[in-house]
mmCIF entry with sequence, helices, sheets and N, C-alpha, C, O atoms, coordinates in Angstrom:
data_MODEL
# 
_entry.id   MODEL 
# 
_entity.id                         1 
_entity.type                       polymer 
_entity.pdbx_number_of_molecules   1 
# 
_entity_poly.entity_id                      1 
_entity_poly.type                           'polypeptide(L)' 
_entity_poly.nstd_linkage                   no 
_entity_poly.nstd_monomer                   no 
_entity_poly.pdbx_seq_one_letter_code       MKYKLRGNRILSLKALVRHMRERWRALPVTYAEKLVESMPRQCQTIIGNGGDWIDY 
_entity_poly.pdbx_seq_one_letter_code_can   MKYKLRGNRILSLKALVRHMRERWRALPVTYAEKLVESMPRQCQTIIGNGGDWIDY 
_entity_poly.pdbx_strand_id                 A 
# 
loop_
_entity_poly_seq.entity_id 
_entity_poly_seq.num 
_entity_poly_seq.mon_id 
_entity_poly_seq.hetero 
1 1  MET n 
1 2  LYS n 
1 3  TYR n 
1 4  LYS n 
1 5  LEU n 
1 6  ARG n 
1 7  GLY n 
1 8  ASN n 
1 9  ARG n 
1 10 ILE n 
1 11 LEU n 
1 12 SER n 
1 13 LEU n 
1 14 LYS n 
1 15 ALA n 
1 16 LEU n 
1 17 VAL n 
1 18 ARG n 
1 19 HIS n 
1 20 MET n 
1 21 ARG n 
1 22 GLU n 
1 23 ARG n 
1 24 TRP n 
1 25 ARG n 
1 26 ALA n 
1 27 LEU n 
1 28 PRO n 
1 29 VAL n 
1 30 THR n 
1 31 TYR n 
1 32 ALA n 
1 33 GLU n 
1 34 LYS n 
1 35 LEU n 
1 36 VAL n 
1 37 GLU n 
1 38 SER n 
1 39 MET n 
1 40 PRO n 
1 41 ARG n 
1 42 GLN n 
1 43 CYS n 
1 44 GLN n 
1 45 THR n 
1 46 ILE n 
1 47 ILE n 
1 48 GLY n 
1 49 ASN n 
1 50 GLY n 
1 51 GLY n 
1 52 ASP n 
1 53 TRP n 
1 54 ILE n 
1 55 ASP n 
1 56 TYR n 
# 
_struct_asym.id          A 
_struct_asym.entity_id   1 
# 
loop_
_struct_conf.conf_type_id 
_struct_conf.id 
_struct_conf.pdbx_PDB_helix_id 
_struct_conf.beg_label_comp_id 
_struct_conf.beg_label_asym_id 
_struct_conf.beg_label_seq_id 
_struct_conf.pdbx_beg_PDB_ins_code 
_struct_conf.end_label_comp_id 
_struct_conf.end_label_asym_id 
_struct_conf.end_label_seq_id 
_struct_conf.pdbx_end_PDB_ins_code 
_struct_conf.beg_auth_comp_id 
_struct_conf.beg_auth_asym_id 
_struct_conf.beg_auth_seq_id 
_struct_conf.end_auth_comp_id 
_struct_conf.end_auth_asym_id 
_struct_conf.end_auth_seq_id 
_struct_conf.pdbx_PDB_helix_class 
_struct_conf.details 
_struct_conf.pdbx_PDB_helix_length 
HELX_P HELX_P1 AA1 LYS A 2  ? LEU A 5  ? LYS A 2  LEU A 5  1 ? 4  
HELX_P HELX_P2 AA2 LEU A 13 ? ALA A 26 ? LEU A 13 ALA A 26 1 ? 14 
HELX_P HELX_P3 AA3 VAL A 29 ? GLY A 48 ? VAL A 29 GLY A 48 1 ? 20 
# 
_struct_conf_type.id          HELX_P 
_struct_conf_type.criteria    ? 
_struct_conf_type.reference   ? 
# 
loop_
_atom_site.group_PDB 
_atom_site.id 
_atom_site.type_symbol 
_atom_site.label_atom_id 
_atom_site.label_alt_id 
_atom_site.label_comp_id 
_atom_site.label_asym_id 
_atom_site.label_entity_id 
_atom_site.label_seq_id 
_atom_site.pdbx_PDB_ins_code 
_atom_site.Cartn_x 
_atom_site.Cartn_y 
_atom_site.Cartn_z 
_atom_site.occupancy 
_atom_site.B_iso_or_equiv 
_atom_site.pdbx_formal_charge 
_atom_site.auth_seq_id 
_atom_site.auth_comp_id 
_atom_site.auth_asym_id 
_atom_site.auth_atom_id 
_atom_site.pdbx_PDB_model_num 
ATOM 1   N N  . MET A 1 1  ? -3.541  -3.260  -1.272  1.00 0.00 ? 1  MET A N  1 
ATOM 2   C CA . MET A 1 1  ? -4.220  -3.015  -2.513  1.00 0.00 ? 1  MET A CA 1 
ATOM 3   C C  . MET A 1 1  ? -4.775  -4.324  -3.078  1.00 0.00 ? 1  MET A C  1 
ATOM 4   O O  . MET A 1 1  ? -5.876  -4.347  -3.628  1.00 0.00 ? 1  MET A O  1 
ATOM 5   N N  . LYS A 1 2  ? -4.013  -5.410  -2.943  1.00 0.00 ? 2  LYS A N  1 
ATOM 6   C CA . LYS A 1 2  ? -4.491  -6.663  -3.525  1.00 0.00 ? 2  LYS A CA 1 
ATOM 7   C C  . LYS A 1 2  ? -5.790  -7.128  -2.874  1.00 0.00 ? 2  LYS A C  1 
ATOM 8   O O  . LYS A 1 2  ? -6.615  -7.766  -3.527  1.00 0.00 ? 2  LYS A O  1 
ATOM 9   N N  . TYR A 1 3  ? -5.978  -6.813  -1.590  1.00 0.00 ? 3  TYR A N  1 
ATOM 10  C CA . TYR A 1 3  ? -7.220  -7.196  -0.936  1.00 0.00 ? 3  TYR A CA 1 
ATOM 11  C C  . TYR A 1 3  ? -8.396  -6.361  -1.437  1.00 0.00 ? 3  TYR A C  1 
ATOM 12  O O  . TYR A 1 3  ? -9.526  -6.842  -1.524  1.00 0.00 ? 3  TYR A O  1 
ATOM 13  N N  . LYS A 1 4  ? -8.110  -5.115  -1.761  1.00 0.00 ? 4  LYS A N  1 
ATOM 14  C CA . LYS A 1 4  ? -9.153  -4.244  -2.300  1.00 0.00 ? 4  LYS A CA 1 
ATOM 15  C C  . LYS A 1 4  ? -9.579  -4.698  -3.693  1.00 0.00 ? 4  LYS A C  1 
ATOM 16  O O  . LYS A 1 4  ? -10.739 -4.537  -4.073  1.00 0.00 ? 4  LYS A O  1 
ATOM 17  N N  . LEU A 1 5  ? -8.649  -5.261  -4.448  1.00 0.00 ? 5  LEU A N  1 
ATOM 18  C CA . LEU A 1 5  ? -8.937  -5.681  -5.817  1.00 0.00 ? 5  LEU A CA 1 
ATOM 19  C C  . LEU A 1 5  ? -9.454  -7.113  -5.901  1.00 0.00 ? 5  LEU A C  1 
ATOM 20  O O  . LEU A 1 5  ? -9.951  -7.540  -6.944  1.00 0.00 ? 5  LEU A O  1 
ATOM 21  N N  . ARG A 1 6  ? -9.337  -7.840  -4.818  1.00 0.00 ? 6  ARG A N  1 
ATOM 22  C CA . ARG A 1 6  ? -9.787  -9.234  -4.812  1.00 0.00 ? 6  ARG A CA 1 
ATOM 23  C C  . ARG A 1 6  ? -11.267 -9.308  -5.188  1.00 0.00 ? 6  ARG A C  1 
ATOM 24  O O  . ARG A 1 6  ? -12.087 -8.519  -4.720  1.00 0.00 ? 6  ARG A O  1 
ATOM 25  N N  . GLY A 1 7  ? -11.577 -10.261 -6.031  1.00 0.00 ? 7  GLY A N  1 
ATOM 26  C CA . GLY A 1 7  ? -12.962 -10.447 -6.454  1.00 0.00 ? 7  GLY A CA 1 
ATOM 27  C C  . GLY A 1 7  ? -13.317 -9.702  -7.730  1.00 0.00 ? 7  GLY A C  1 
ATOM 28  O O  . GLY A 1 7  ? -14.375 -9.943  -8.311  1.00 0.00 ? 7  GLY A O  1 
ATOM 29  N N  . ASN A 1 8  ? -12.449 -8.802  -8.176  1.00 0.00 ? 8  ASN A N  1 
ATOM 30  C CA . ASN A 1 8  ? -12.683 -8.102  -9.438  1.00 0.00 ? 8  ASN A CA 1 
ATOM 31  C C  . ASN A 1 8  ? -12.114 -8.923  -10.586 1.00 0.00 ? 8  ASN A C  1 
ATOM 32  O O  . ASN A 1 8  ? -11.037 -9.507  -10.467 1.00 0.00 ? 8  ASN A O  1 
ATOM 33  N N  . ARG A 1 9  ? -12.821 -8.962  -11.663 1.00 0.00 ? 9  ARG A N  1 
ATOM 34  C CA . ARG A 1 9  ? -12.338 -9.663  -12.850 1.00 0.00 ? 9  ARG A CA 1 
ATOM 35  C C  . ARG A 1 9  ? -11.565 -8.661  -13.694 1.00 0.00 ? 9  ARG A C  1 
ATOM 36  O O  . ARG A 1 9  ? -12.149 -7.790  -14.338 1.00 0.00 ? 9  ARG A O  1 
ATOM 37  N N  . ILE A 1 10 ? -10.256 -8.796  -13.680 1.00 0.00 ? 10 ILE A N  1 
ATOM 38  C CA . ILE A 1 10 ? -9.384  -7.854  -14.386 1.00 0.00 ? 10 ILE A CA 1 
ATOM 39  C C  . ILE A 1 10 ? -8.686  -8.618  -15.496 1.00 0.00 ? 10 ILE A C  1 
ATOM 40  O O  . ILE A 1 10 ? -7.936  -9.560  -15.242 1.00 0.00 ? 10 ILE A O  1 
ATOM 41  N N  . LEU A 1 11 ? -8.942  -8.200  -16.735 1.00 0.00 ? 11 LEU A N  1 
ATOM 42  C CA . LEU A 1 11 ? -8.485  -8.968  -17.885 1.00 0.00 ? 11 LEU A CA 1 
ATOM 43  C C  . LEU A 1 11 ? -7.326  -8.335  -18.643 1.00 0.00 ? 11 LEU A C  1 
ATOM 44  O O  . LEU A 1 11 ? -6.803  -8.931  -19.584 1.00 0.00 ? 11 LEU A O  1 
ATOM 45  N N  . SER A 1 12 ? -6.919  -7.133  -18.242 1.00 0.00 ? 12 SER A N  1 
ATOM 46  C CA . SER A 1 12 ? -5.814  -6.495  -18.953 1.00 0.00 ? 12 SER A CA 1 
ATOM 47  C C  . SER A 1 12 ? -5.020  -5.609  -17.998 1.00 0.00 ? 12 SER A C  1 
ATOM 48  O O  . SER A 1 12 ? -5.491  -5.249  -16.920 1.00 0.00 ? 12 SER A O  1 
ATOM 49  N N  . LEU A 1 13 ? -3.833  -5.275  -18.412 1.00 0.00 ? 13 LEU A N  1 
ATOM 50  C CA . LEU A 1 13 ? -2.994  -4.375  -17.614 1.00 0.00 ? 13 LEU A CA 1 
ATOM 51  C C  . LEU A 1 13 ? -3.658  -3.009  -17.484 1.00 0.00 ? 13 LEU A C  1 
ATOM 52  O O  . LEU A 1 13 ? -3.618  -2.390  -16.420 1.00 0.00 ? 13 LEU A O  1 
ATOM 53  N N  . LYS A 1 14 ? -4.262  -2.549  -18.562 1.00 0.00 ? 14 LYS A N  1 
ATOM 54  C CA . LYS A 1 14 ? -4.939  -1.253  -18.543 1.00 0.00 ? 14 LYS A CA 1 
ATOM 55  C C  . LYS A 1 14 ? -6.070  -1.252  -17.508 1.00 0.00 ? 14 LYS A C  1 
ATOM 56  O O  . LYS A 1 14 ? -6.248  -0.277  -16.779 1.00 0.00 ? 14 LYS A O  1 
ATOM 57  N N  . ALA A 1 15 ? -6.824  -2.342  -17.450 1.00 0.00 ? 15 ALA A N  1 
ATOM 58  C CA . ALA A 1 15 ? -7.909  -2.449  -16.472 1.00 0.00 ? 15 ALA A CA 1 
ATOM 59  C C  . ALA A 1 15 ? -7.350  -2.509  -15.052 1.00 0.00 ? 15 ALA A C  1 
ATOM 60  O O  . ALA A 1 15 ? -7.922  -1.915  -14.138 1.00 0.00 ? 15 ALA A O  1 
ATOM 61  N N  . LEU A 1 16 ? -6.244  -3.216  -14.860 1.00 0.00 ? 16 LEU A N  1 
ATOM 62  C CA . LEU A 1 16 ? -5.610  -3.295  -13.545 1.00 0.00 ? 16 LEU A CA 1 
ATOM 63  C C  . LEU A 1 16 ? -5.190  -1.909  -13.073 1.00 0.00 ? 16 LEU A C  1 
ATOM 64  O O  . LEU A 1 16 ? -5.454  -1.531  -11.931 1.00 0.00 ? 16 LEU A O  1 
ATOM 65  N N  . VAL A 1 17 ? -4.540  -1.156  -13.947 1.00 0.00 ? 17 VAL A N  1 
ATOM 66  C CA . VAL A 1 17 ? -4.101  0.198   -13.591 1.00 0.00 ? 17 VAL A CA 1 
ATOM 67  C C  . VAL A 1 17 ? -5.302  1.071   -13.243 1.00 0.00 ? 17 VAL A C  1 
ATOM 68  O O  . VAL A 1 17 ? -5.259  1.825   -12.272 1.00 0.00 ? 17 VAL A O  1 
ATOM 69  N N  . ARG A 1 18 ? -6.366  0.976   -14.024 1.00 0.00 ? 18 ARG A N  1 
ATOM 70  C CA . ARG A 1 18 ? -7.563  1.771   -13.775 1.00 0.00 ? 18 ARG A CA 1 
ATOM 71  C C  . ARG A 1 18 ? -8.175  1.427   -12.412 1.00 0.00 ? 18 ARG A C  1 
ATOM 72  O O  . ARG A 1 18 ? -8.517  2.321   -11.637 1.00 0.00 ? 18 ARG A O  1 
ATOM 73  N N  . HIS A 1 19 ? -8.309  0.135   -12.126 1.00 0.00 ? 19 HIS A N  1 
ATOM 74  C CA . HIS A 1 19 ? -8.858  -0.297  -10.835 1.00 0.00 ? 19 HIS A CA 1 
ATOM 75  C C  . HIS A 1 19 ? -7.974  0.161   -9.678  1.00 0.00 ? 19 HIS A C  1 
ATOM 76  O O  . HIS A 1 19 ? -8.484  0.607   -8.651  1.00 0.00 ? 19 HIS A O  1 
ATOM 77  N N  . MET A 1 20 ? -6.675  0.057   -9.831  1.00 0.00 ? 20 MET A N  1 
ATOM 78  C CA . MET A 1 20 ? -5.765  0.475   -8.762  1.00 0.00 ? 20 MET A CA 1 
ATOM 79  C C  . MET A 1 20 ? -5.870  1.967   -8.509  1.00 0.00 ? 20 MET A C  1 
ATOM 80  O O  . MET A 1 20 ? -5.882  2.407   -7.360  1.00 0.00 ? 20 MET A O  1 
ATOM 81  N N  . ARG A 1 21 ? -5.946  2.743   -9.572  1.00 0.00 ? 21 ARG A N  1 
ATOM 82  C CA . ARG A 1 21 ? -6.081  4.201   -9.411  1.00 0.00 ? 21 ARG A CA 1 
ATOM 83  C C  . ARG A 1 21 ? -7.384  4.556   -8.708  1.00 0.00 ? 21 ARG A C  1 
ATOM 84  O O  . ARG A 1 21 ? -7.412  5.429   -7.842  1.00 0.00 ? 21 ARG A O  1 
ATOM 85  N N  . GLU A 1 22 ? -8.457  3.878   -9.083  1.00 0.00 ? 22 GLU A N  1 
ATOM 86  C CA . GLU A 1 22 ? -9.750  4.138   -8.445  1.00 0.00 ? 22 GLU A CA 1 
ATOM 87  C C  . GLU A 1 22 ? -9.679  3.836   -6.953  1.00 0.00 ? 22 GLU A C  1 
ATOM 88  O O  . GLU A 1 22 ? -10.148 4.627   -6.135  1.00 0.00 ? 22 GLU A O  1 
ATOM 89  N N  . ARG A 1 23 ? -9.098  2.705   -6.602  1.00 0.00 ? 23 ARG A N  1 
ATOM 90  C CA . ARG A 1 23 ? -8.996  2.329   -5.186  1.00 0.00 ? 23 ARG A CA 1 
ATOM 91  C C  . ARG A 1 23 ? -8.081  3.286   -4.432  1.00 0.00 ? 23 ARG A C  1 
ATOM 92  O O  . ARG A 1 23 ? -8.378  3.663   -3.299  1.00 0.00 ? 23 ARG A O  1 
ATOM 93  N N  . TRP A 1 24 ? -6.977  3.680   -5.047  1.00 0.00 ? 24 TRP A N  1 
ATOM 94  C CA . TRP A 1 24 ? -6.029  4.590   -4.398  1.00 0.00 ? 24 TRP A CA 1 
ATOM 95  C C  . TRP A 1 24 ? -6.699  5.932   -4.113  1.00 0.00 ? 24 TRP A C  1 
ATOM 96  O O  . TRP A 1 24 ? -6.541  6.493   -3.029  1.00 0.00 ? 24 TRP A O  1 
ATOM 97  N N  . ARG A 1 25 ? -7.446  6.442   -5.088  1.00 0.00 ? 25 ARG A N  1 
ATOM 98  C CA . ARG A 1 25 ? -8.122  7.735   -4.908  1.00 0.00 ? 25 ARG A CA 1 
ATOM 99  C C  . ARG A 1 25 ? -9.230  7.663   -3.855  1.00 0.00 ? 25 ARG A C  1 
ATOM 100 O O  . ARG A 1 25 ? -9.580  8.680   -3.258  1.00 0.00 ? 25 ARG A O  1 
ATOM 101 N N  . ALA A 1 26 ? -9.777  6.482   -3.626  1.00 0.00 ? 26 ALA A N  1 
ATOM 102 C CA . ALA A 1 26 ? -10.862 6.317   -2.665  1.00 0.00 ? 26 ALA A CA 1 
ATOM 103 C C  . ALA A 1 26 ? -10.363 6.224   -1.223  1.00 0.00 ? 26 ALA A C  1 
ATOM 104 O O  . ALA A 1 26 ? -11.160 6.295   -0.288  1.00 0.00 ? 26 ALA A O  1 
ATOM 105 N N  . LEU A 1 27 ? -9.059  6.065   -1.037  1.00 0.00 ? 27 LEU A N  1 
ATOM 106 C CA . LEU A 1 27 ? -8.524  5.957   0.323   1.00 0.00 ? 27 LEU A CA 1 
ATOM 107 C C  . LEU A 1 27 ? -8.685  7.287   1.054   1.00 0.00 ? 27 LEU A C  1 
ATOM 108 O O  . LEU A 1 27 ? -8.478  8.346   0.461   1.00 0.00 ? 27 LEU A O  1 
ATOM 109 N N  . PRO A 1 28 ? -9.049  7.246   2.322   1.00 0.00 ? 28 PRO A N  1 
ATOM 110 C CA . PRO A 1 28 ? -9.182  8.488   3.086   1.00 0.00 ? 28 PRO A CA 1 
ATOM 111 C C  . PRO A 1 28 ? -7.821  9.162   3.293   1.00 0.00 ? 28 PRO A C  1 
ATOM 112 O O  . PRO A 1 28 ? -6.792  8.493   3.385   1.00 0.00 ? 28 PRO A O  1 
ATOM 113 N N  . VAL A 1 29 ? -7.834  10.465  3.364   1.00 0.00 ? 29 VAL A N  1 
ATOM 114 C CA . VAL A 1 29 ? -6.606  11.229  3.590   1.00 0.00 ? 29 VAL A CA 1 
ATOM 115 C C  . VAL A 1 29 ? -5.958  10.816  4.907   1.00 0.00 ? 29 VAL A C  1 
ATOM 116 O O  . VAL A 1 29 ? -4.732  10.797  5.014   1.00 0.00 ? 29 VAL A O  1 
ATOM 117 N N  . THR A 1 30 ? -6.759  10.490  5.897   1.00 0.00 ? 30 THR A N  1 
ATOM 118 C CA . THR A 1 30 ? -6.208  10.097  7.194   1.00 0.00 ? 30 THR A CA 1 
ATOM 119 C C  . THR A 1 30 ? -5.375  8.823   7.083   1.00 0.00 ? 30 THR A C  1 
ATOM 120 O O  . THR A 1 30 ? -4.411  8.646   7.827   1.00 0.00 ? 30 THR A O  1 
ATOM 121 N N  . TYR A 1 31 ? -5.738  7.946   6.171   1.00 0.00 ? 31 TYR A N  1 
ATOM 122 C CA . TYR A 1 31 ? -4.961  6.724   5.948   1.00 0.00 ? 31 TYR A CA 1 
ATOM 123 C C  . TYR A 1 31 ? -3.560  7.078   5.444   1.00 0.00 ? 31 TYR A C  1 
ATOM 124 O O  . TYR A 1 31 ? -2.564  6.538   5.925   1.00 0.00 ? 31 TYR A O  1 
ATOM 125 N N  . ALA A 1 32 ? -3.496  7.977   4.485   1.00 0.00 ? 32 ALA A N  1 
ATOM 126 C CA . ALA A 1 32 ? -2.199  8.415   3.954   1.00 0.00 ? 32 ALA A CA 1 
ATOM 127 C C  . ALA A 1 32 ? -1.386  9.120   5.037   1.00 0.00 ? 32 ALA A C  1 
ATOM 128 O O  . ALA A 1 32 ? -0.173  8.929   5.122   1.00 0.00 ? 32 ALA A O  1 
ATOM 129 N N  . GLU A 1 33 ? -2.034  9.924   5.855   1.00 0.00 ? 33 GLU A N  1 
ATOM 130 C CA . GLU A 1 33 ? -1.338  10.625  6.930   1.00 0.00 ? 33 GLU A CA 1 
ATOM 131 C C  . GLU A 1 33 ? -0.729  9.638   7.924   1.00 0.00 ? 33 GLU A C  1 
ATOM 132 O O  . GLU A 1 33 ? 0.399   9.827   8.377   1.00 0.00 ? 33 GLU A O  1 
ATOM 133 N N  . LYS A 1 34 ? -1.468  8.594   8.258   1.00 0.00 ? 34 LYS A N  1 
ATOM 134 C CA . LYS A 1 34 ? -0.950  7.581   9.182   1.00 0.00 ? 34 LYS A CA 1 
ATOM 135 C C  . LYS A 1 34 ? 0.241   6.847   8.578   1.00 0.00 ? 34 LYS A C  1 
ATOM 136 O O  . LYS A 1 34 ? 1.197   6.529   9.285   1.00 0.00 ? 34 LYS A O  1 
ATOM 137 N N  . LEU A 1 35 ? 0.190   6.577   7.276   1.00 0.00 ? 35 LEU A N  1 
ATOM 138 C CA . LEU A 1 35 ? 1.323   5.928   6.621   1.00 0.00 ? 35 LEU A CA 1 
ATOM 139 C C  . LEU A 1 35 ? 2.569   6.801   6.698   1.00 0.00 ? 35 LEU A C  1 
ATOM 140 O O  . LEU A 1 35 ? 3.659   6.320   7.006   1.00 0.00 ? 35 LEU A O  1 
ATOM 141 N N  . VAL A 1 36 ? 2.398   8.077   6.419   1.00 0.00 ? 36 VAL A N  1 
ATOM 142 C CA . VAL A 1 36 ? 3.540   9.009   6.461   1.00 0.00 ? 36 VAL A CA 1 
ATOM 143 C C  . VAL A 1 36 ? 4.085   9.103   7.885   1.00 0.00 ? 36 VAL A C  1 
ATOM 144 O O  . VAL A 1 36 ? 5.299   9.089   8.087   1.00 0.00 ? 36 VAL A O  1 
ATOM 145 N N  . GLU A 1 37 ? 3.201   9.199   8.862   1.00 0.00 ? 37 GLU A N  1 
ATOM 146 C CA . GLU A 1 37 ? 3.636   9.307   10.260  1.00 0.00 ? 37 GLU A CA 1 
ATOM 147 C C  . GLU A 1 37 ? 4.372   8.056   10.731  1.00 0.00 ? 37 GLU A C  1 
ATOM 148 O O  . GLU A 1 37 ? 5.224   8.142   11.615  1.00 0.00 ? 37 GLU A O  1 
ATOM 149 N N  . SER A 1 38 ? 4.060   6.903   10.159  1.00 0.00 ? 38 SER A N  1 
ATOM 150 C CA . SER A 1 38 ? 4.687   5.653   10.599  1.00 0.00 ? 38 SER A CA 1 
ATOM 151 C C  . SER A 1 38 ? 6.049   5.410   9.941   1.00 0.00 ? 38 SER A C  1 
ATOM 152 O O  . SER A 1 38 ? 6.783   4.520   10.371  1.00 0.00 ? 38 SER A O  1 
ATOM 153 N N  . MET A 1 39 ? 6.396   6.174   8.921   1.00 0.00 ? 39 MET A N  1 
ATOM 154 C CA . MET A 1 39 ? 7.634   5.918   8.177   1.00 0.00 ? 39 MET A CA 1 
ATOM 155 C C  . MET A 1 39 ? 8.903   5.978   9.030   1.00 0.00 ? 39 MET A C  1 
ATOM 156 O O  . MET A 1 39 ? 9.729   5.073   8.913   1.00 0.00 ? 39 MET A O  1 
ATOM 157 N N  . PRO A 1 40 ? 9.107   6.989   9.881   1.00 0.00 ? 40 PRO A N  1 
ATOM 158 C CA . PRO A 1 40 ? 10.336  6.998   10.689  1.00 0.00 ? 40 PRO A CA 1 
ATOM 159 C C  . PRO A 1 40 ? 10.491  5.730   11.538  1.00 0.00 ? 40 PRO A C  1 
ATOM 160 O O  . PRO A 1 40 ? 11.584  5.170   11.628  1.00 0.00 ? 40 PRO A O  1 
ATOM 161 N N  . ARG A 1 41 ? 9.405   5.287   12.153  1.00 0.00 ? 41 ARG A N  1 
ATOM 162 C CA . ARG A 1 41 ? 9.445   4.081   12.984  1.00 0.00 ? 41 ARG A CA 1 
ATOM 163 C C  . ARG A 1 41 ? 9.747   2.853   12.135  1.00 0.00 ? 41 ARG A C  1 
ATOM 164 O O  . ARG A 1 41 ? 10.554  2.009   12.526  1.00 0.00 ? 41 ARG A O  1 
ATOM 165 N N  . GLN A 1 42 ? 9.106   2.751   10.983  1.00 0.00 ? 42 GLN A N  1 
ATOM 166 C CA . GLN A 1 42 ? 9.333   1.589   10.130  1.00 0.00 ? 42 GLN A CA 1 
ATOM 167 C C  . GLN A 1 42 ? 10.753  1.579   9.562   1.00 0.00 ? 42 GLN A C  1 
ATOM 168 O O  . GLN A 1 42 ? 11.381  0.524   9.479   1.00 0.00 ? 42 GLN A O  1 
ATOM 169 N N  . CYS A 1 43 ? 11.255  2.739   9.176   1.00 0.00 ? 43 CYS A N  1 
ATOM 170 C CA . CYS A 1 43 ? 12.635  2.822   8.678   1.00 0.00 ? 43 CYS A CA 1 
ATOM 171 C C  . CYS A 1 43 ? 13.618  2.404   9.769   1.00 0.00 ? 43 CYS A C  1 
ATOM 172 O O  . CYS A 1 43 ? 14.580  1.684   9.500   1.00 0.00 ? 43 CYS A O  1 
ATOM 173 N N  . GLN A 1 44 ? 13.377  2.851   10.991  1.00 0.00 ? 44 GLN A N  1 
ATOM 174 C CA . GLN A 1 44 ? 14.253  2.500   12.103  1.00 0.00 ? 44 GLN A CA 1 
ATOM 175 C C  . GLN A 1 44 ? 14.207  0.991   12.360  1.00 0.00 ? 44 GLN A C  1 
ATOM 176 O O  . GLN A 1 44 ? 15.234  0.384   12.662  1.00 0.00 ? 44 GLN A O  1 
ATOM 177 N N  . THR A 1 45 ? 13.039  0.393   12.243  1.00 0.00 ? 45 THR A N  1 
ATOM 178 C CA . THR A 1 45 ? 12.903  -1.047  12.433  1.00 0.00 ? 45 THR A CA 1 
ATOM 179 C C  . THR A 1 45 ? 13.675  -1.807  11.359  1.00 0.00 ? 45 THR A C  1 
ATOM 180 O O  . THR A 1 45 ? 14.337  -2.801  11.659  1.00 0.00 ? 45 THR A O  1 
ATOM 181 N N  . ILE A 1 46 ? 13.596  -1.357  10.134  1.00 0.00 ? 46 ILE A N  1 
ATOM 182 C CA . ILE A 1 46 ? 14.328  -1.999  9.033   1.00 0.00 ? 46 ILE A CA 1 
ATOM 183 C C  . ILE A 1 46 ? 15.830  -1.868  9.251   1.00 0.00 ? 46 ILE A C  1 
ATOM 184 O O  . ILE A 1 46 ? 16.573  -2.830  9.058   1.00 0.00 ? 46 ILE A O  1 
ATOM 185 N N  . ILE A 1 47 ? 16.274  -0.691  9.650   1.00 0.00 ? 47 ILE A N  1 
ATOM 186 C CA . ILE A 1 47 ? 17.700  -0.480  9.923   1.00 0.00 ? 47 ILE A CA 1 
ATOM 187 C C  . ILE A 1 47 ? 18.144  -1.401  11.055  1.00 0.00 ? 47 ILE A C  1 
ATOM 188 O O  . ILE A 1 47 ? 19.203  -2.023  10.973  1.00 0.00 ? 47 ILE A O  1 
ATOM 189 N N  . GLY A 1 48 ? 17.338  -1.487  12.106  1.00 0.00 ? 48 GLY A N  1 
ATOM 190 C CA . GLY A 1 48 ? 17.658  -2.353  13.228  1.00 0.00 ? 48 GLY A CA 1 
ATOM 191 C C  . GLY A 1 48 ? 17.662  -3.833  12.864  1.00 0.00 ? 48 GLY A C  1 
ATOM 192 O O  . GLY A 1 48 ? 18.264  -4.651  13.559  1.00 0.00 ? 48 GLY A O  1 
ATOM 193 N N  . ASN A 1 49 ? 16.993  -4.165  11.780  1.00 0.00 ? 49 ASN A N  1 
ATOM 194 C CA . ASN A 1 49 ? 16.918  -5.550  11.320  1.00 0.00 ? 49 ASN A CA 1 
ATOM 195 C C  . ASN A 1 49 ? 17.955  -5.824  10.228  1.00 0.00 ? 49 ASN A C  1 
ATOM 196 O O  . ASN A 1 49 ? 17.873  -6.828  9.520   1.00 0.00 ? 49 ASN A O  1 
ATOM 197 N N  . GLY A 1 50 ? 18.913  -4.937  10.102  1.00 0.00 ? 50 GLY A N  1 
ATOM 198 C CA . GLY A 1 50 ? 19.977  -5.128  9.126   1.00 0.00 ? 50 GLY A CA 1 
ATOM 199 C C  . GLY A 1 50 ? 19.524  -4.978  7.681   1.00 0.00 ? 50 GLY A C  1 
ATOM 200 O O  . GLY A 1 50 ? 20.162  -5.499  6.767   1.00 0.00 ? 50 GLY A O  1 
ATOM 201 N N  . GLY A 1 51 ? 18.426  -4.269  7.479   1.00 0.00 ? 51 GLY A N  1 
ATOM 202 C CA . GLY A 1 51 ? 17.921  -4.046  6.130   1.00 0.00 ? 51 GLY A CA 1 
ATOM 203 C C  . GLY A 1 51 ? 17.025  -5.159  5.623   1.00 0.00 ? 51 GLY A C  1 
ATOM 204 O O  . GLY A 1 51 ? 16.541  -5.106  4.492   1.00 0.00 ? 51 GLY A O  1 
ATOM 205 N N  . ASP A 1 52 ? 16.803  -6.169  6.454   1.00 0.00 ? 52 ASP A N  1 
ATOM 206 C CA . ASP A 1 52 ? 15.960  -7.290  6.057   1.00 0.00 ? 52 ASP A CA 1 
ATOM 207 C C  . ASP A 1 52 ? 14.479  -6.931  6.155   1.00 0.00 ? 52 ASP A C  1 
ATOM 208 O O  . ASP A 1 52 ? 14.095  -5.888  6.682   1.00 0.00 ? 52 ASP A O  1 
ATOM 209 N N  . TRP A 1 53 ? 13.679  -7.833  5.630   1.00 0.00 ? 53 TRP A N  1 
ATOM 210 C CA . TRP A 1 53 ? 12.226  -7.719  5.647   1.00 0.00 ? 53 TRP A CA 1 
ATOM 211 C C  . TRP A 1 53 ? 11.716  -7.631  7.077   1.00 0.00 ? 53 TRP A C  1 
ATOM 212 O O  . TRP A 1 53 ? 12.267  -8.264  7.978   1.00 0.00 ? 53 TRP A O  1 
ATOM 213 N N  . ILE A 1 54 ? 10.668  -6.850  7.285   1.00 0.00 ? 54 ILE A N  1 
ATOM 214 C CA . ILE A 1 54 ? 10.026  -6.777  8.604   1.00 0.00 ? 54 ILE A CA 1 
ATOM 215 C C  . ILE A 1 54 ? 8.563   -7.146  8.456   1.00 0.00 ? 54 ILE A C  1 
ATOM 216 O O  . ILE A 1 54 ? 7.971   -6.966  7.392   1.00 0.00 ? 54 ILE A O  1 
ATOM 217 N N  . ASP A 1 55 ? 7.985   -7.664  9.529   1.00 0.00 ? 55 ASP A N  1 
ATOM 218 C CA . ASP A 1 55 ? 6.551   -7.916  9.577   1.00 0.00 ? 55 ASP A CA 1 
ATOM 219 C C  . ASP A 1 55 ? 5.875   -6.669  10.118  1.00 0.00 ? 55 ASP A C  1 
ATOM 220 O O  . ASP A 1 55 ? 6.401   -6.017  11.020  1.00 0.00 ? 55 ASP A O  1 
ATOM 221 N N  . TYR A 1 56 ? 4.730   -6.338  9.582   1.00 0.00 ? 56 TYR A N  1 
ATOM 222 C CA . TYR A 1 56 ? 4.031   -5.139  10.030  1.00 0.00 ? 56 TYR A CA 1 
ATOM 223 C C  . TYR A 1 56 ? 3.100   -5.478  11.143  1.00 0.00 ? 56 TYR A C  1 
ATOM 224 O O  . TYR A 1 56 ? 2.413   -4.598  11.663  1.00 0.00 ? 56 TYR A O  1 
# 
């Protein structure tokens, strides 16, 4: 999300929330589907890493 918002001049929390919502709604459904499909694998990787941070 931060890369999508980069370059925008955001001067208030309200503006930040508005910009984030706009970007979130613009994401393709297939992107969300891929995120959901990847969750079991990512959870397993985190568990295998002892709950520590993982690189994507």
